VEXFIMAR-782180 format. One line per 2 residues: their letters; for each residue x, y, z of N, C-alpha, C. Coordinates in Angstrom, 3 decimals, always signed. Layout:
<sites>
A	X,Y,Z,X,Y,Z,X,Y,Z | ... .
</sites>
This chain:
<sites>
XX	+138.312,-109.264,-28.954,+139.362,-107.890,-29.052,+140.022,-107.470,-27.766 | +141.223,-107.605,-28.035,+141.853,-106.118,-27.148,+141.403,-105.452,-26.792 .
XX	+141.692,-104.880,-25.903,+141.744,-103.468,-25.339,+142.444,-102.459,-25.777 | +142.612,-101.577,-26.300,+143.920,-100.464,-26.276,+144.107,-100.517,-25.385 .
XX	+145.405,-100.126,-25.679,+146.308,-99.345,-24.247,+146.208,-98.210,-23.946 | +145.754,-97.153,-23.023,+145.812,-95.433,-22.176,+147.412,-95.847,-21.875 .
XX	+147.531,-94.905,-21.695,+149.143,-94.509,-20.984,+148.912,-93.372,-20.236 | +149.023,-93.633,-18.803,+148.651,-92.782,-17.712,+149.885,-92.460,-17.181 .
XX	+150.238,-91.048,-18.000,+151.115,-90.444,-17.213,+151.517,-89.609,-15.554 | +151.950,-89.687,-14.744,+151.950,-89.649,-13.401,+153.345,-88.625,-12.911 .
XX	+153.621,-88.078,-11.613,+154.202,-87.554,-11.078,+154.465,-87.238,-9.685 | +154.682,-87.484,-8.725,+154.552,-86.500,-7.693,+153.679,-86.119,-7.181 .
XX	+152.729,-85.677,-6.673,+151.837,-84.854,-6.285,+150.321,-84.737,-7.758 | +150.246,-85.607,-8.455,+148.979,-85.940,-9.066,+148.476,-86.538,-8.364 .
XX	+146.816,-86.759,-8.630,+145.894,-87.242,-7.803,+144.566,-88.001,-8.218 | +144.761,-87.461,-9.918,+143.148,-88.482,-10.372,+144.072,-89.334,-11.378 .
XX	+145.231,-90.252,-11.369,+145.175,-91.141,-12.106,+144.496,-92.637,-11.313 | +144.036,-92.385,-10.734,+142.993,-93.880,-10.108,+141.685,-93.203,-10.703 .
XX	+141.028,-92.233,-10.632,+139.886,-91.827,-11.428,+139.967,-92.252,-13.068 | +141.119,-92.007,-13.179,+141.703,-92.385,-15.143,+141.216,-93.508,-15.128 .
XX	+142.789,-93.872,-14.128,+142.520,-95.629,-14.638,+140.303,-96.176,-14.542 | +140.078,-95.808,-13.347,+138.761,-95.985,-13.511,+137.732,-95.866,-15.034 .
XX	+137.835,-94.346,-15.118,+136.890,-93.536,-16.291,+137.410,-94.489,-17.325 | +138.680,-94.604,-18.086,+139.516,-95.015,-19.335,+138.729,-96.668,-19.261 .
XX	+138.989,-97.190,-18.073,+138.707,-98.710,-18.658,+137.017,-98.979,-18.631 | +136.532,-98.051,-17.957,+134.750,-98.002,-18.522,+134.676,-97.799,-19.691 .
XX	+135.142,-97.005,-20.682,+135.470,-96.043,-21.709,+136.012,-97.551,-22.686 | +136.293,-98.212,-21.985,+137.132,-99.450,-22.995,+138.607,-100.060,-23.695 .
XX	+139.296,-98.614,-22.887,+140.604,-99.265,-22.970,+141.351,-100.086,-21.313 | +142.390,-100.512,-21.798,+143.239,-101.333,-20.573,+143.899,-99.847,-20.530 .
XX	+144.893,-100.212,-19.351,+145.503,-98.802,-19.130,+146.221,-99.459,-18.011 | +147.422,-98.436,-17.947,+149.089,-98.289,-17.358,+149.449,-97.272,-16.911 .
XX	+149.629,-96.907,-15.452,+150.370,-95.607,-15.081,+151.376,-96.018,-15.014 | +152.335,-94.703,-15.782,+153.267,-94.340,-16.133,+154.374,-93.576,-14.866 .
XX	+155.024,-93.749,-13.820,+155.572,-92.733,-13.671,+156.725,-92.363,-14.126 | +156.652,-90.661,-14.078,+157.673,-89.922,-14.414,+159.456,-90.073,-14.683 .
XX	+159.093,-90.195,-13.604,+160.178,-90.623,-13.022,+161.232,-91.651,-13.328 | +160.070,-92.998,-13.941,+160.649,-94.282,-14.739,+160.573,-94.764,-15.768 .
XX	+159.820,-93.251,-16.769,+159.080,-93.572,-17.563,+160.117,-93.805,-18.531 | +160.011,-94.071,-19.805,+160.943,-93.961,-21.083,+160.331,-94.645,-22.486 .
XX	+161.172,-94.207,-23.762,+160.301,-93.949,-24.428,+159.541,-95.141,-25.112 | +160.044,-96.827,-24.642,+159.838,-97.816,-25.072,+158.448,-97.852,-24.541 .
XX	+157.865,-97.307,-23.479,+156.342,-97.599,-23.091,+155.446,-96.924,-23.444 | +156.520,-96.103,-24.467,+154.852,-95.317,-25.053,+154.424,-96.627,-26.419 .
XX	+155.552,-97.075,-26.811,+155.454,-97.663,-28.331,+153.946,-98.420,-28.496 | +153.403,-99.023,-27.159,+152.393,-99.662,-27.242,+150.878,-99.078,-27.038 .
XX	+151.446,-97.983,-27.094,+149.822,-96.845,-26.260,+149.173,-96.389,-27.183 | +147.853,-96.692,-26.822,+146.775,-96.139,-28.206,+146.258,-94.780,-27.970 .
XX	+146.717,-94.818,-26.792,+146.377,-93.244,-26.366,+147.268,-92.707,-25.128 | +147.835,-91.506,-24.986,+148.666,-91.264,-23.757,+147.359,-90.367,-23.034 .
XX	+147.581,-90.352,-21.872,+146.864,-89.228,-20.871,+147.881,-88.916,-19.870 | +147.239,-87.355,-19.797,+148.404,-86.771,-18.575,+147.539,-86.631,-17.698 .
XX	+147.924,-87.184,-16.529,+146.844,-86.713,-14.904,+146.871,-85.527,-14.202 | +145.757,-84.909,-13.674,+145.901,-84.193,-12.630,+146.338,-83.876,-11.349 .
XX	+145.901,-83.005,-10.963,+146.740,-82.757,-9.555,+147.631,-81.468,-9.107 | +148.532,-82.022,-8.663,+149.256,-80.792,-8.491,+150.828,-81.495,-8.526 .
XX	+151.330,-81.990,-9.623,+152.540,-82.220,-9.634,+153.466,-81.284,-9.175 | +154.523,-82.285,-8.287,+155.555,-81.431,-7.503,+155.297,-80.206,-7.009 .
XX	+153.827,-79.637,-5.915,+153.464,-79.263,-5.679,+153.195,-77.968,-5.740 | +153.372,-78.218,-7.739,+153.347,-76.987,-8.754,+154.054,-75.672,-8.041 .
XX	+155.495,-76.240,-7.756,+156.660,-75.573,-7.762,+157.202,-74.759,-8.806 | +157.499,-73.969,-8.783,+157.550,-72.455,-9.860,+156.737,-72.513,-11.098 .
XX	+155.669,-73.228,-10.854,+154.499,-72.768,-11.249,+153.828,-74.575,-11.816 | +152.500,-74.192,-11.922,+151.364,-75.017,-12.418,+151.888,-76.238,-13.602 .
XX	+152.809,-77.660,-13.284,+152.802,-77.925,-14.347,+153.826,-78.352,-14.609 | +155.032,-77.031,-14.547,+157.167,-76.897,-14.766,+157.466,-77.845,-15.097 .
XX	+157.391,-78.090,-13.764,+158.672,-79.135,-12.982,+157.930,-81.042,-13.869 | +156.726,-80.965,-14.021,+156.255,-82.518,-14.755,+156.732,-82.296,-16.319 .
XX	+156.352,-80.560,-16.786,+157.168,-80.900,-18.189,+158.117,-80.761,-18.270 | +158.972,-81.024,-17.473,+160.474,-80.196,-17.606,+160.831,-82.016,-17.302 .
XX	+160.354,-82.733,-16.314,+160.449,-84.269,-16.608,+159.656,-85.005,-18.065 | +159.138,-84.459,-18.322,+158.431,-85.563,-19.300,+159.703,-85.003,-20.216 .
XX	+160.178,-84.292,-20.518,+160.758,-83.822,-21.453,+162.085,-84.630,-21.248 | +162.886,-84.365,-20.335,+164.196,-85.254,-19.792,+163.816,-86.302,-20.409 .
XX	+162.767,-87.163,-19.872,+162.257,-89.075,-19.990,+162.308,-89.033,-21.597 | +161.147,-87.894,-21.561,+160.812,-88.877,-23.547,+161.154,-87.738,-24.118 .
XX	+162.169,-86.872,-24.520,+162.091,-86.296,-25.518,+161.532,-86.056,-26.423 | +161.525,-86.403,-27.420,+160.351,-86.091,-28.866,+160.172,-87.009,-28.640 .
XX	+159.553,-88.009,-28.117,+158.323,-89.588,-28.344,+156.960,-88.690,-28.368 | +156.471,-88.174,-27.139,+155.139,-87.499,-27.611,+155.202,-86.937,-28.761 .
XX	+155.748,-86.187,-28.781,+155.812,-85.757,-30.688,+156.024,-86.604,-31.565 | +156.397,-87.692,-31.888,+156.698,-88.812,-32.685,+155.514,-90.049,-32.563 .
XX	+154.504,-89.594,-31.160,+153.415,-90.316,-30.651,+151.907,-89.668,-31.791 | +151.908,-88.553,-31.785,+151.259,-87.352,-32.226,+151.523,-88.041,-33.862 .
XX	+152.336,-87.797,-34.532,+152.620,-88.161,-35.724,+152.390,-89.902,-36.053 | +152.315,-90.154,-35.404,+151.541,-91.904,-35.855,+150.199,-92.039,-35.631 .
XX	+149.918,-91.202,-35.046,+148.105,-90.634,-34.932,+147.896,-91.055,-33.508 | +148.504,-91.563,-32.323,+148.149,-90.898,-31.029,+146.998,-89.872,-30.916 .
XX	+146.233,-90.276,-30.061,+145.379,-89.222,-29.728,+145.847,-89.122,-28.328 | +146.157,-87.741,-27.638,+146.919,-87.242,-26.226,+145.947,-86.285,-25.224 .
XX	+145.554,-86.326,-23.980,+144.546,-85.827,-23.583,+145.706,-85.318,-22.325 | +145.369,-84.298,-22.433,+146.114,-83.552,-20.436,+145.077,-82.353,-19.719 .
XX	+144.603,-83.358,-18.486,+143.217,-82.998,-18.217,+144.226,-82.064,-16.634 | +143.607,-80.505,-16.365,+143.933,-79.903,-15.320,+144.791,-79.286,-15.578 .
XX	+145.936,-80.294,-14.558,+147.237,-80.180,-14.374,+148.221,-81.153,-16.142 | +147.483,-81.836,-16.294,+147.879,-82.261,-17.489,+147.679,-81.275,-18.614 .
XX	+146.807,-80.366,-18.588,+146.396,-79.067,-20.209,+147.811,-78.020,-19.629 | +148.169,-78.296,-18.150,+149.441,-77.272,-18.155,+150.847,-77.970,-18.811 .
XX	+150.940,-79.358,-18.320,+151.768,-79.534,-18.799,+151.912,-79.749,-20.743 | +150.998,-80.116,-20.979,+150.903,-80.006,-22.292,+151.198,-79.241,-23.174 .
XX	+150.744,-77.387,-22.662,+151.041,-75.918,-22.868,+152.511,-75.771,-22.652 | +152.940,-76.258,-21.649,+154.737,-75.921,-21.100,+155.298,-76.807,-22.365 .
XX	+155.090,-78.226,-22.911,+155.949,-78.835,-23.635,+155.520,-78.630,-25.435 | +154.504,-77.945,-25.804,+154.328,-77.229,-27.058,+153.857,-78.119,-27.521 .
XX	+153.134,-79.392,-26.799,+151.921,-80.158,-27.825,+150.955,-79.696,-27.819 | +150.523,-78.092,-27.702,+149.491,-78.173,-27.708,+149.796,-76.774,-28.138 .
XX	+149.074,-75.530,-28.826,+149.555,-74.002,-29.555,+150.149,-73.047,-28.154 | +151.780,-72.689,-28.873,+151.724,-71.352,-27.811,+153.197,-71.890,-27.221 .
XX	+153.875,-73.128,-26.781,+155.013,-73.617,-26.627,+155.058,-72.729,-24.917 | +153.952,-72.576,-25.307,+154.365,-72.060,-23.360,+154.721,-70.838,-22.925 .
XX	+154.449,-70.041,-24.102,+155.200,-68.502,-23.940,+153.909,-67.658,-24.608 | +153.290,-68.315,-25.426,+152.001,-66.850,-26.459,+150.589,-67.849,-25.538 .
XX	+150.836,-68.630,-24.854,+149.688,-69.148,-24.024,+149.672,-69.642,-22.791 | +148.961,-69.367,-21.763,+148.872,-69.129,-20.360,+148.069,-70.112,-19.439 .
XX	+147.803,-70.668,-18.687,+147.007,-71.060,-17.636,+147.212,-70.279,-16.125 | +146.913,-69.231,-16.493,+146.735,-68.322,-15.053,+146.152,-68.542,-13.649 .
XX	+146.496,-67.274,-12.976,+145.553,-67.677,-11.718,+144.063,-67.469,-12.002 | +143.141,-68.082,-12.188,+141.875,-67.591,-11.518,+141.398,-66.442,-11.142 .
XX	+140.464,-65.791,-11.847,+140.461,-63.926,-11.793,+139.257,-63.792,-10.409 | +138.636,-64.898,-9.981,+138.555,-64.718,-8.059,+139.953,-65.250,-7.649 .
XX	+140.681,-65.715,-7.675,+141.713,-65.367,-7.104,+142.183,-66.474,-5.665 | +140.776,-67.589,-5.727,+141.153,-68.151,-4.382,+140.411,-69.655,-5.799 .
XX	+141.110,-70.568,-4.993,+140.996,-72.160,-5.952,+139.037,-72.622,-5.854 | +139.121,-73.160,-7.429,+137.908,-73.351,-7.833,+136.937,-74.504,-7.430 .
XX	+136.071,-75.259,-7.020,+135.674,-76.216,-7.134,+134.449,-76.569,-7.353 | +133.657,-76.956,-8.710,+132.253,-76.697,-8.856,+131.733,-77.410,-10.353 .
XX	+130.934,-77.732,-10.389,+130.412,-78.388,-11.381,+130.464,-76.710,-12.569 | +130.976,-77.382,-13.805,+130.338,-76.898,-14.827,+129.825,-77.914,-16.206 .
XX	+128.748,-77.049,-16.824,+128.556,-77.202,-18.296,+129.589,-76.874,-19.155 | +129.869,-77.655,-19.994,+130.575,-77.441,-21.129,+129.511,-77.864,-22.667 .
XX	+129.956,-76.961,-23.259,+129.554,-77.325,-24.649,+130.812,-77.290,-25.707 | +130.634,-78.100,-26.986,+131.546,-78.780,-27.460,+131.233,-78.314,-28.832 .
XX	+132.281,-76.834,-29.269,+131.453,-76.479,-30.627,+132.573,-77.082,-32.083 | +131.834,-76.397,-32.831,+132.855,-77.359,-34.528,+133.806,-77.145,-34.211 .
XX	+134.882,-78.383,-34.216,+136.404,-78.161,-33.737,+136.597,-79.423,-34.214 | +138.026,-79.052,-34.708,+138.662,-80.790,-35.434,+139.647,-81.637,-34.132 .
XX	+138.760,-81.046,-33.142,+139.417,-82.287,-31.966,+138.911,-83.976,-32.387 | +139.141,-85.040,-32.307,+138.699,-86.534,-32.039,+137.949,-86.237,-30.826 .
XX	+138.823,-85.702,-29.705,+138.403,-86.289,-28.659,+136.495,-85.853,-28.285 | +136.158,-84.611,-28.620,+135.004,-83.564,-29.247,+133.830,-84.055,-30.270 .
XX	+133.958,-85.043,-30.534,+133.219,-85.718,-31.811,+132.185,-85.980,-31.549 | +130.721,-84.913,-31.824,+129.382,-85.602,-31.682,+128.656,-85.608,-29.873 .
XX	+129.963,-84.198,-29.480,+129.324,-84.035,-28.764,+128.112,-83.130,-28.386 | +126.814,-83.507,-28.713,+125.942,-82.341,-29.253,+125.613,-81.492,-27.507 .
XX	+125.431,-82.482,-26.892,+124.873,-81.780,-25.793,+125.992,-81.394,-25.011 | +127.064,-81.721,-25.383,+128.111,-80.766,-24.262,+128.482,-81.994,-23.338 .
XX	+129.154,-81.618,-22.040,+129.015,-82.423,-20.800,+129.050,-81.487,-19.617 | +129.321,-82.647,-18.026,+129.080,-81.604,-16.886,+130.073,-82.307,-16.560 .
XX	+131.085,-81.525,-15.632,+131.847,-82.509,-15.146,+132.476,-81.606,-14.413 | +133.071,-81.574,-12.881,+133.355,-80.541,-12.397,+134.593,-80.189,-12.623 .
XX	+135.430,-78.634,-11.875,+136.343,-78.553,-12.136,+137.096,-78.716,-10.410 | +138.716,-78.152,-10.616,+139.326,-77.831,-9.580,+140.539,-77.681,-9.406 .
XX	+140.868,-75.805,-9.401,+142.126,-75.582,-9.727,+141.810,-74.621,-8.600 | +143.350,-73.443,-8.670,+143.569,-72.429,-9.273,+144.491,-71.847,-9.928 .
XX	+144.500,-72.658,-10.861,+145.495,-71.895,-12.179,+144.429,-72.139,-13.684 | +143.946,-71.465,-13.736,+143.028,-72.548,-14.743,+142.344,-71.700,-16.218 .
XX	+143.170,-70.478,-15.927,+142.594,-68.689,-16.978,+143.051,-69.242,-17.872 | +142.162,-69.592,-18.636,+143.122,-69.237,-20.527,+143.399,-67.833,-21.006 .
XX	+144.939,-67.785,-21.268,+145.369,-66.437,-21.740,+145.962,-67.180,-22.919 | +145.796,-65.378,-23.962,+146.988,-66.184,-25.205,+147.006,-64.952,-26.012 .
XX	+147.563,-63.970,-26.803,+147.952,-62.770,-27.412,+146.775,-63.156,-28.420 | +146.433,-61.781,-28.853,+146.087,-61.766,-30.275,+146.163,-62.680,-31.068 .
XX	+147.328,-62.875,-31.566,+147.138,-63.841,-33.105,+147.178,-65.620,-32.716 | +146.804,-65.916,-31.333,+147.158,-67.224,-30.818,+145.584,-67.118,-30.805 .
XX	+145.354,-66.412,-30.518,+143.601,-66.535,-30.874,+143.083,-66.371,-31.775 | +143.159,-65.535,-33.136,+142.857,-65.446,-34.329,+143.137,-67.115,-34.898 .
XX	+144.178,-67.746,-34.866,+144.116,-68.936,-35.008,+143.582,-69.718,-35.174 | +143.839,-69.889,-33.850,+143.381,-71.058,-32.771,+141.636,-71.013,-33.115 .
XX	+140.727,-69.826,-32.976,+139.934,-69.648,-33.608,+139.415,-70.003,-35.284 | +140.144,-69.182,-36.036,+140.169,-69.753,-37.575,+140.057,-70.976,-37.618 .
XX	+140.839,-71.887,-36.881,+141.840,-73.121,-37.359,+140.804,-73.955,-36.498 | +139.446,-74.045,-35.608,+138.772,-74.835,-35.460,+139.417,-75.330,-33.932 .
XX	+140.070,-74.515,-33.257,+140.666,-75.242,-32.284,+140.169,-75.439,-31.041 | +139.461,-74.104,-30.509,+138.706,-74.359,-29.514,+137.516,-74.825,-29.213 .
XX	+138.229,-76.183,-28.513,+137.719,-77.595,-28.634,+136.050,-77.600,-27.529 | +136.400,-76.471,-26.921,+135.303,-76.550,-25.253,+135.455,-75.099,-24.662 .
XX	+134.394,-75.097,-24.711,+133.699,-73.777,-23.782,+133.078,-74.239,-22.558 | +132.783,-73.318,-21.408,+132.075,-73.581,-20.077,+131.195,-72.435,-20.845 .
XX	+129.536,-72.507,-20.683,+128.569,-72.901,-20.478,+127.567,-72.498,-19.691 | +127.549,-72.747,-18.803,+126.866,-72.708,-17.165,+127.554,-71.550,-16.917 .
XX	+128.186,-71.591,-16.545,+129.752,-69.982,-16.477,+130.631,-69.672,-16.336 | +131.227,-68.866,-16.371,+132.610,-68.853,-16.813,+133.825,-68.687,-15.770 .
XX	+134.308,-69.915,-14.813,+134.725,-69.768,-13.330,+135.814,-69.562,-12.765 | +136.947,-69.269,-14.038,+138.063,-68.975,-13.635,+138.749,-67.398,-14.282 .
XX	+137.466,-66.807,-15.762,+137.839,-65.703,-16.460,+138.602,-65.911,-17.899 | +138.130,-67.709,-18.313,+139.340,-67.621,-19.395,+138.736,-66.805,-20.639 .
XX	+139.517,-66.648,-21.218,+139.785,-65.578,-22.739,+138.588,-66.752,-23.703 | +136.909,-65.341,-24.019,+136.468,-66.515,-24.748,+135.399,-67.674,-23.749 .
XX	+135.681,-67.604,-22.753,+135.378,-69.167,-21.527,+135.929,-70.344,-22.149 | +136.945,-70.267,-22.978,+137.746,-71.649,-23.359,+137.998,-72.104,-22.134 .
XX	+137.606,-73.565,-22.693,+137.348,-74.915,-21.676,+138.983,-75.709,-21.877 | +138.740,-76.099,-23.287,+139.486,-76.615,-23.401,+140.361,-76.051,-24.890 .
XX	+141.365,-76.765,-25.768,+141.693,-76.579,-26.873,+142.484,-77.515,-27.233 | +142.978,-77.788,-28.713,+143.412,-79.004,-29.369,+143.983,-78.723,-30.105 .
XX	+145.025,-79.040,-30.362,+146.412,-79.134,-31.595,+146.050,-78.969,-32.638 | +146.195,-79.153,-34.417,+146.079,-78.874,-35.269,+145.654,-79.945,-36.203 .
XX	+145.887,-80.910,-35.115,+146.017,-82.149,-35.980,+144.778,-82.349,-35.687 | +144.087,-81.968,-34.043,+143.037,-82.708,-33.225,+143.257,-83.893,-32.674 .
XX	+144.340,-84.495,-32.418,+144.282,-85.360,-31.710,+144.773,-84.821,-30.646 | +145.623,-84.215,-30.032,+145.853,-83.808,-28.491,+145.046,-82.592,-27.668 .
XX	+144.390,-82.940,-27.063,+143.250,-82.322,-26.522,+143.727,-81.531,-24.771 | +143.628,-80.743,-24.389,+143.822,-80.397,-22.918,+142.890,-79.549,-22.617 .
XX	+141.988,-79.997,-21.238,+141.299,-79.373,-21.374,+141.039,-79.064,-19.466 | +140.796,-78.143,-18.512,+140.483,-78.192,-17.042,+139.867,-78.531,-16.176 .
XX	+138.363,-78.844,-16.771,+137.854,-79.697,-16.138,+137.991,-81.095,-16.368 | +137.380,-81.409,-15.276,+137.497,-83.212,-15.365,+136.693,-84.425,-15.582 .
XX	+136.461,-84.572,-17.009,+135.523,-85.995,-17.250,+135.751,-86.615,-17.119 | +136.726,-87.439,-16.528,+137.074,-88.508,-16.010,+136.315,-88.866,-14.220 .
XX	+135.304,-87.600,-13.913,+135.004,-87.311,-12.606,+133.336,-87.539,-12.667 | +132.901,-87.826,-13.975,+131.409,-88.101,-14.483,+131.530,-88.960,-15.358 .
XX	+131.507,-90.034,-15.029,+131.694,-91.446,-16.147,+130.593,-92.242,-15.368 | +129.495,-91.622,-14.634,+128.597,-92.391,-13.945,+127.393,-91.684,-13.442 .
XX	+126.058,-91.910,-13.765,+125.686,-90.704,-14.017,+125.084,-90.375,-12.066 | +125.001,-91.789,-11.156,+125.619,-90.862,-10.288,+126.754,-90.185,-9.040 .
XX	+127.328,-89.819,-10.182,+128.707,-89.122,-9.904,+127.789,-87.673,-9.459 | +126.886,-87.200,-10.816,+126.775,-86.058,-10.747,+126.074,-85.519,-9.756 .
XX	+126.014,-84.434,-8.694,+125.267,-83.770,-7.545,+123.783,-84.071,-7.774 | +123.626,-83.527,-8.916,+122.113,-83.860,-8.849,+121.524,-84.752,-9.518 .
XX	+122.009,-86.119,-9.887,+121.228,-87.220,-11.007,+120.260,-87.167,-10.266 | +119.707,-87.354,-9.057,+118.361,-87.528,-8.848,+117.408,-86.498,-9.257 .
XX	+117.695,-85.562,-9.905,+116.792,-84.342,-9.906,+116.547,-83.255,-11.198 | +118.117,-84.843,-12.076,+118.236,-83.870,-13.302,+116.855,-83.998,-14.097 .
XX	+116.850,-82.289,-14.780,+115.846,-82.304,-15.954,+116.096,-83.149,-17.114 | +116.964,-82.686,-17.893,+117.024,-83.474,-19.365,+117.466,-85.242,-18.955 .
XX	+117.033,-86.162,-19.101,+117.219,-87.169,-18.974,+117.115,-87.835,-20.740 | +117.811,-86.903,-21.258,+117.991,-87.391,-22.597,+119.265,-88.403,-22.738 .
XX	+119.117,-89.888,-23.659,+120.041,-90.634,-23.612,+121.020,-90.254,-24.513 | +122.487,-90.398,-24.499,+123.061,-90.965,-25.974,+123.009,-91.622,-26.742 .
XX	+122.727,-91.432,-28.008,+122.402,-92.497,-29.102,+123.087,-93.492,-29.588 | +124.179,-93.667,-29.049,+124.844,-94.590,-29.183,+124.918,-95.247,-28.575 .
XX	+125.563,-95.094,-27.209,+125.301,-95.676,-25.790,+124.376,-96.324,-24.986 | +123.001,-95.230,-25.276,+122.189,-95.835,-24.612,+121.617,-95.150,-22.976 .
XX	+123.717,-94.648,-22.875,+123.452,-93.747,-21.351,+123.086,-92.178,-21.710 | +122.883,-91.738,-20.018,+122.719,-89.911,-20.126,+123.221,-89.754,-20.603 .
XX	+123.140,-88.489,-21.373,+123.744,-87.384,-21.727,+124.736,-86.475,-21.538 | +125.506,-85.553,-21.611,+126.604,-84.982,-20.874,+127.530,-85.944,-20.110 .
XX	+127.726,-87.402,-20.449,+128.611,-87.490,-19.452,+130.035,-87.430,-19.802 | +131.148,-87.198,-18.762,+132.513,-87.320,-19.183,+132.701,-88.517,-20.061 .
XX	+132.155,-89.463,-19.704,+132.233,-91.020,-20.680,+132.717,-90.648,-22.155 | +131.776,-89.575,-22.147,+131.026,-90.053,-24.151,+133.085,-89.402,-24.336 .
XX	+133.613,-88.498,-23.852,+134.200,-87.791,-24.538,+136.082,-89.241,-24.398 | +135.546,-89.534,-23.784,+136.432,-90.649,-23.546,+136.630,-91.621,-24.611 .
XX	+135.287,-91.828,-24.589,+135.063,-93.008,-25.608,+135.287,-92.806,-27.219 | +135.433,-91.469,-27.001,+135.464,-90.171,-28.614,+136.992,-91.493,-28.655 .
XX	+138.078,-90.874,-27.832,+139.279,-91.370,-27.754,+139.661,-93.067,-27.968 | +138.894,-94.026,-27.454,+138.976,-94.954,-27.940,+138.679,-95.236,-29.029 .
XX	+137.403,-94.675,-29.044,+137.313,-94.609,-31.100,+137.889,-94.663,-31.676 | +138.845,-93.160,-31.483,+139.624,-92.884,-32.850,+140.841,-93.768,-32.380 .
XX	+141.092,-94.451,-31.490,+142.628,-95.529,-31.114,+142.532,-95.838,-32.306 | +140.517,-96.921,-32.925,+140.799,-98.284,-33.004,+140.489,-98.309,-34.293 .
X	+140.043,-97.318,-34.635,+139.639,-97.021,-36.445,+140.835,-97.302,-36.731 .
</sites>
């Protein structure tokens, strides 16, 4: 069986696309990296999933993810919205989360939702544990044990107005929450949200950097050695989130 294609969208300054390539292929995808400066709508026609890589696109000039989002809108127009309408799962990680908000693929249209500077006023780089509350998100289904993965951002504090917050809660669009600690001051400990279809997920932490047990800094001293019931691999790997995307893509 041919592996479904995950299209990885990149820009000058993104730096997690190679990590994503490794992680997505481990999850069962084939991959193709697409530079926003040369991508066209036809490049997405055969994509079973679309992933926006993290990093510091265009050095985060004019705001994190802003120029990447403008370039994507110029190059792809409505193609991403059309892909979602076809049932294509979309994932944006860190800088990619910021991009999806600015594009309007996630709630807020870049005005009522923002990812602001961390409360600490500094870049945060550490490991966190995430919980996956009941939500409509296809990427987080069955993650009863949550996942553990690193964060690496200076602008990851999730904020929104009260009406948007209530809508996200009522519609079960809070996909991931910080459980170990809130590293940036996000409202409601939010680490990731999805769109109303559940197909589009944006999150600040990096699940692609915990797809092998040995990537965890304490893998030799883990007290919880439970295994995922389907894969028989250690629970809390970010790999399980990516595999959910593949399972939906081939369903």
